[in-house]
C-alpha positions in Angstrom: 42.5 5.0 -25.5 40.5 4.6 -22.3 40.9 1.6 -20.1 39.3 0.6 -16.8 41.7 -0.6 -14.1 41.0 -2.7 -11.1 43.0 -1.3 -8.2 42.3 -3.0 -4.9 41.8 -0.4 -2.2 41.4 -1.1 1.5 40.3 1.7 3.9 40.4 0.9 7.6 41.0 -2.8 6.7 37.9 -3.0 4.5 37.8 -3.3 0.7 36.0 -0.4 -0.8 34.0 0.2 -4.0 36.2 2.0 -6.5 36.5 2.8 -10.1 39.7 3.8 -11.9 40.0 4.9 -15.5 43.2 5.6 -17.5 43.2 7.6 -20.7 45.8 8.7 -23.1 45.7 11.8 -25.4 48.1 13.9 -27.4 50.1 11.1 -28.9 52.5 10.0 -26.2 52.5 13.2 -24.2 49.3 13.2 -22.0 48.1 10.6 -19.5 45.2 10.9 -17.1 44.2 8.6 -14.3 41.0 9.0 -12.3 40.0 7.0 -9.3 36.7 7.4 -7.4 36.0 5.9 -4.0 32.2 5.9 -3.8 31.7 5.5 0.0 34.4 8.1 0.8 32.9 10.5 -1.7 36.5 11.1 -3.0 37.8 11.4 -6.5 41.4 11.9 -7.5 42.3 12.9 -11.1 46.0 12.9 -11.9 47.1 14.3 -15.2 50.6 13.9 -16.5 51.9 16.0 -19.4 55.4 15.5 -20.7 57.8 15.4 -23.6 61.1 13.8 -24.3 63.2 16.8 -23.3 61.0 18.5 -20.7 60.0 17.8 -17.1 56.7 16.2 -16.5 53.9 18.5 -15.4 51.7 16.8 -12.8 48.2 18.2 -12.2 46.1 16.7 -9.4 42.5 17.5 -8.8 40.8 16.2 -5.6 37.1 16.3 -5.2 35.9 15.4 -1.7 32.5 16.0 -0.3 31.8 18.5 -3.1 35.0 20.6 -2.6 37.6 20.7 -5.3 41.3 21.4 -4.9 44.0 21.5 -7.6 47.7 21.4 -7.4 50.4 21.3 -10.1 54.1 20.8 -10.1 56.9 19.8 -12.4 58.7 16.5 -11.8 62.0 15.5 -13.4 61.2 13.6 -16.6 63.2 10.5 -15.4 61.0 10.1 -12.3 57.6 10.2 -14.2 58.3 9.7 -17.9 55.0 10.1 -19.7 56.5 9.1 -23.1 57.5 5.7 -21.7 57.4 3.8 -18.4 53.8 5.0 -17.8 53.4 2.4 -15.1 55.3 4.8 -12.9 52.5 7.4 -13.3 50.0 4.8 -12.1 52.1 4.0 -9.1 52.5 7.7 -8.4 48.7 8.2 -8.6 48.1 5.2 -6.2 50.6 6.6 -3.7 49.0 10.1 -3.9 45.5 8.5 -3.3 46.8 6.5 -0.3 48.4 9.6 1.1 45.1 11.5 0.8 43.3 8.8 2.7 45.9 8.5 5.4 46.0 12.3 5.8 42.2 12.1 6.4 42.8 9.7 9.3 42.2 6.4 7.5 44.4 3.4 7.3 44.6 2.9 3.6 46.3 0.3 1.4 46.3 0.2 -2.3 47.3 -2.8 -4.4 48.3 -2.3 -8.0 48.5 -5.6 -9.7 50.6 -6.6 -12.7 47.6 -6.4 -15.2 47.0 -2.8 -14.2 50.7 -1.9 -14.6 50.7 -3.5 -18.0 47.5 -1.6 -19.0 49.2 1.7 -17.9 52.4 0.8 -19.8 50.3 0.1 -22.9 48.2 3.3 -22.7 50.1 4.6 -25.7 51.9 3.0 -28.6 55.6 2.5 -27.8 57.7 5.5 -28.4 59.7 5.6 -31.7 
């Protein structure tokens, strides 16, 4: 299931054009969230892969001005549970995006509204 989210992003106190897509795959074990900031020529793709008894694998790919960097790390399942509470993955993605912008010298603010959190939480059927 792919869904479009409507994050409100401010860079240096100005709202910027963005697009955010959330997609689920692999039953309840994989979630991807991608946000593109057009004017900043920046895309962050966050992929979360987890299972009920394993840590969550977080893979982040940043594309900025044509350069691509990737990182990956394990996170305790209770912090980013992909199989439930997927809204936490969206909040993590937004925080990472804000940090990227701030590290680049911008003053960034990202607002995630309740509808986006609900969409993230509903990205999969509820776990059984």
